[in-house]
C-alpha positions in Angstrom: 7.3 61.1 -45.3 4.7 60.3 -48.0 5.4 57.2 -50.2 4.0 55.7 -53.2 4.6 52.8 -55.3 6.5 54.2 -58.4 4.3 53.1 -61.5 5.7 50.4 -63.7 7.7 49.1 -60.6 7.3 47.5 -57.3 9.4 50.1 -55.6 7.8 51.8 -52.6 9.5 55.3 -52.9 9.8 58.6 -50.8 8.5 61.6 -52.6 11.7 63.3 -51.5 14.9 62.1 -53.0 18.6 63.0 -51.8 20.5 64.3 -54.6 24.2 63.8 -54.3 25.7 66.2 -57.1 27.6 68.2 -54.4 28.5 65.9 -51.7 32.2 65.8 -52.9 32.6 69.2 -50.9 32.0 67.3 -47.6 34.3 65.0 -45.7 33.5 61.5 -44.9 31.7 62.2 -41.7 29.8 65.0 -43.2 28.5 62.6 -45.9 27.5 60.2 -43.2 25.6 62.5 -41.2 23.8 63.7 -44.5 22.8 60.2 -45.5 21.8 59.3 -42.0 19.5 62.5 -41.6 17.8 61.8 -45.0 17.2 58.2 -44.1 15.9 59.1 -40.6 13.7 61.4 -42.2 12.1 58.9 -44.3 14.0 59.3 -47.7 14.9 56.0 -49.2 15.8 57.1 -52.7 19.3 58.5 -53.6 20.1 60.1 -57.0 23.5 60.2 -58.6 25.0 60.7 -62.1 28.3 59.6 -63.4 29.4 63.1 -64.0 28.8 64.3 -60.6 32.3 65.0 -59.3 33.6 63.0 -62.4 32.4 60.0 -60.6 33.9 61.0 -57.0 30.4 61.6 -55.7 29.3 58.0 -56.1 32.8 56.6 -54.4 32.2 58.8 -51.8 28.6 57.8 -51.3 29.4 54.4 -51.1 32.4 54.9 -48.8 30.1 56.9 -46.4 27.4 54.5 -46.7 29.4 51.6 -45.6 30.2 53.4 -42.2 26.5 53.6 -41.5 24.1 51.2 -40.3 22.1 51.7 -43.4 21.9 48.5 -45.8 21.9 48.7 -49.3 18.8 46.6 -49.7 16.6 49.5 -47.9 17.8 52.1 -50.4 16.7 52.9 -53.9 19.8 53.8 -56.0 19.4 55.7 -59.2 22.0 57.1 -61.5 22.6 58.7 -65.0 24.7 58.5 -67.9 25.1 59.8 -71.2 27.0 63.1 -70.9 30.6 62.7 -71.7 32.3 66.0 -72.3 35.5 66.3 -74.5 36.8 65.2 -78.0 34.6 62.1 -78.2 31.5 64.1 -78.0 29.3 65.8 -75.5 26.4 63.3 -75.3 26.7 59.5 -76.1 23.8 57.0 -76.0 25.7 54.3 -77.8 25.6 50.8 -76.4 29.2 50.5 -75.5 29.1 53.9 -73.7 26.1 52.9 -71.8 27.5 49.5 -70.7 30.8 51.0 -69.8 29.1 53.7 -67.7 27.1 51.4 -65.7 29.9 49.2 -64.9 31.8 52.0 -63.6 28.6 53.4 -61.7 28.3 49.9 -60.2 31.8 49.6 -59.2 32.0 53.2 -57.7 28.8 52.7 -55.9 30.0 49.3 -54.6 26.8 47.5 -55.4 25.5 44.6 -57.9 22.7 46.7 -59.2 20.9 50.0 -60.0 17.5 50.2 -59.0 16.9 52.8 -61.7 19.2 54.1 -64.7 18.4 57.2 -66.5 19.8 58.9 -69.6 21.1 62.1 -68.5 20.2 64.5 -71.6 19.2 63.7 -75.1 21.7 62.7 -77.5 21.0 64.1 -80.9 23.0 61.1 -82.5 20.7 58.5 -80.7 20.1 55.3 -82.3 17.0 53.7 -80.3 17.8 50.3 -81.2 21.1 50.6 -79.8 19.8 52.0 -76.5 17.3 48.9 -76.5 20.1 46.5 -76.9 22.3 48.0 -74.2 19.1 48.2 -71.7 18.3 44.6 -72.5 21.8 43.2 -71.7 21.7 45.6 -68.3 18.3 44.1 -67.5 18.8 40.5 -68.3 22.2 40.5 -66.5 20.6 41.9 -63.4 22.7 45.1 -63.4 19.7 47.4 -64.0 16.2 46.8 -62.8 14.3 49.7 -64.3 14.9 52.6 -66.7 14.2 56.2 -67.4 15.4 59.5 -68.8 16.1 62.9 -67.7 15.4 66.2 -69.5 13.6 64.6 -72.4 10.5 65.6 -74.3 7.5 63.4 -75.0 8.4 62.7 -78.5 12.0 61.7 -77.7 10.4 59.3 -75.0 8.1 57.9 -77.4 10.8 57.4 -79.8 12.9 55.5 -77.4 10.0 53.5 -75.8 9.1 52.3 -79.5 12.5 50.2 -79.4 13.0 49.7 -75.7 11.2 46.7 -74.3 11.3 47.9 -70.5 8.9 50.6 -69.6 10.4 53.9 -69.1 9.2 54.9 -65.7 11.0 58.4 -64.8 11.6 61.6 -66.4 13.9 63.8 -64.4 13.3 67.8 -65.1 13.8 71.2 -63.5 10.9 72.4 -61.6 9.8 74.5 -58.8 7.9 77.5 -57.9 10.4 79.8 -59.6 10.7 77.7 -62.7 7.3 76.5 -64.2 7.4 75.9 -67.9 5.7 72.6 -67.1 2.6 74.6 -66.2 2.6 77.8 -67.9 1.4 77.2 -71.5 -1.3 74.7 -70.6 -2.7 77.6 -68.0 -2.5 80.3 -70.6 -3.7 78.3 -73.7 -4.5 80.7 -76.8 -3.4 83.9 -75.1 -0.8 86.4 -76.3 1.2 86.4 -73.4 4.7 85.0 -72.5 3.3 82.5 -70.3 1.4 81.1 -73.4 4.5 80.0 -75.3 5.1 76.3 -75.1 8.3 75.5 -73.8 7.7 72.1 -72.3 6.1 70.2 -75.4 3.4 69.0 -72.8 5.7 66.9 -70.8 3.9 66.9 -67.8 0.4 65.8 -69.3 2.4 63.3 -71.3 4.1 61.8 -68.4 1.0 61.5 -66.4 -0.8 59.8 -69.4 1.9 57.4 -69.7 2.6 56.7 -66.0 6.1 58.2 -66.0 7.1 59.6 -62.7 8.4 63.1 -63.1 11.3 64.1 -60.7 12.0 67.7 -60.0 15.6 68.8 -59.9 16.9 72.2 -58.7 13.4 72.8 -56.9 14.7 75.9 -55.2 16.5 77.5 -57.8 15.6 80.5 -60.0 16.1 79.3 -63.5 19.2 77.2 -64.7 21.3 77.4 -61.5 20.7 81.1 -61.2 20.5 80.7 -57.3 17.8 80.0 -54.8 14.7 82.1 -54.6 14.3 81.3 -50.9 15.3 84.3 -48.9 16.0 86.3 -52.0 14.0 89.1 -51.4 15.5 91.4 -53.8 14.3 89.5 -56.8 11.4 87.6 -55.3 10.0 89.9 -52.6 6.4 88.8 -52.9 7.1 85.2 -53.2 9.0 85.4 -50.0 6.6 87.1 -48.4 4.0 84.6 -49.1 6.5 81.7 -48.2 7.1 83.2 -44.8 3.4 83.6 -44.1 2.4 80.2 -45.2 5.7 78.7 -43.1 4.1 80.3 -39.9 0.9 79.1 -40.8 2.1 75.5 -40.9 4.8 75.9 -38.5 7.5 74.8 -40.8 10.1 76.8 -42.6 10.0 78.4 -46.2 11.9 75.5 -47.5 9.2 73.2 -46.6 6.5 75.3 -48.1 8.5 75.4 -51.5 8.8 71.6 -51.2 5.1 71.2 -50.4 4.1 73.5 -53.4 5.6 70.5 -55.6 4.4 67.7 -53.6 0.8 69.0 -53.5 0.6 68.4 -57.3 -1.6 65.3 -57.9 1.1 64.1 -60.5 3.3 62.5 -57.4 6.2 64.5 -58.5 9.3 63.6 -56.5 11.6 66.4 -55.2 15.2 66.2 -55.6 16.8 67.7 -52.4 20.4 68.6 -53.4 21.5 70.3 -50.3 24.8 69.1 -48.2 23.2 70.6 -45.1 21.3 68.2 -42.8 19.4 71.1 -41.4 18.0 71.9 -44.8 17.3 68.4 -45.7 15.1 68.3 -42.5 13.4 71.5 -43.4 12.7 70.3 -47.0 11.3 66.8 -45.6 8.8 68.6 -43.5 7.0 69.9 -46.8 6.7 66.2 -48.0 2.9 66.1 -47.3 1.9 69.5 -46.1 -1.8 69.7 -47.6 -1.6 73.3 -49.1 -5.0 74.5 -50.3 -5.8 75.2 -54.0 -5.9 78.9 -52.9 -2.4 78.6 -51.3 -1.0 76.6 -53.9 -2.1 79.3 -56.7 -1.1 82.1 -54.6 2.5 81.1 -54.4 2.4 80.4 -58.4 1.3 84.0 -58.8 3.7 85.5 -56.2 6.7 83.8 -58.3 5.6 86.2 -61.0 3.3 84.0 -63.0 0.3 85.6 -64.6 -3.0 83.7 -64.1 -5.6 84.1 -66.9 
């Protein structure tokens, strides 16, 4: 498993993350097996959010972890807050909500601190100074050690960072072979093609320039939860042909190659593996440090239907 020091922190992190959004579909033993498999494969980073299973996923994680030999201190726990569906609004970055959310997260995860807290999706009514006050309290009280965002544009990050005293160290966004807006427009600058439409606002380059680590969610999905492209030969025949050929070349599975396509990027993008199947987690981990050539990486990009100028 490839690891690196997360910029802006002293955390040595795996470049694969276990996502826990769906673990409430498993029983306690199943979650234990999933956590143990991920840990044995070298994953030390675990991603949560207060809305996953309406909080149940965090509680189930903590219960299962207590039945393993894995100590809290060996793990990097990250959670997200800010989405609250209902009459009180959909997004909420108010100080009170952030503080209340973190207290709930800590209680459910049965821990005294989070290594990283992310703001889940942009709040259009955000008051940056109010966020800053919440972060200051959480940091000085020892409840949260580092902070970041998810699904935020460069200007939204910059607006927050002007008020927030702590460095924002993470931006979690959707990215994978079949979802590449982070790359497309920069590769097709000044061209009259669909790929040239700027959909990412320069997020990839901005984050690299500012030492913000990108985390790729739904890395094996086609679009916004539209289903996996791996094995979907009806919609992605060429891509699966290339995935299978390269999998044979490197003696791994197509899942590992899809993972390697992301980890090959020099930005040190972390890949969030959200599978509840230990075997699939193992397959993904095999792609942590596969040295895809430039030709192989570009061939996969093109095979997914992307036009290369």
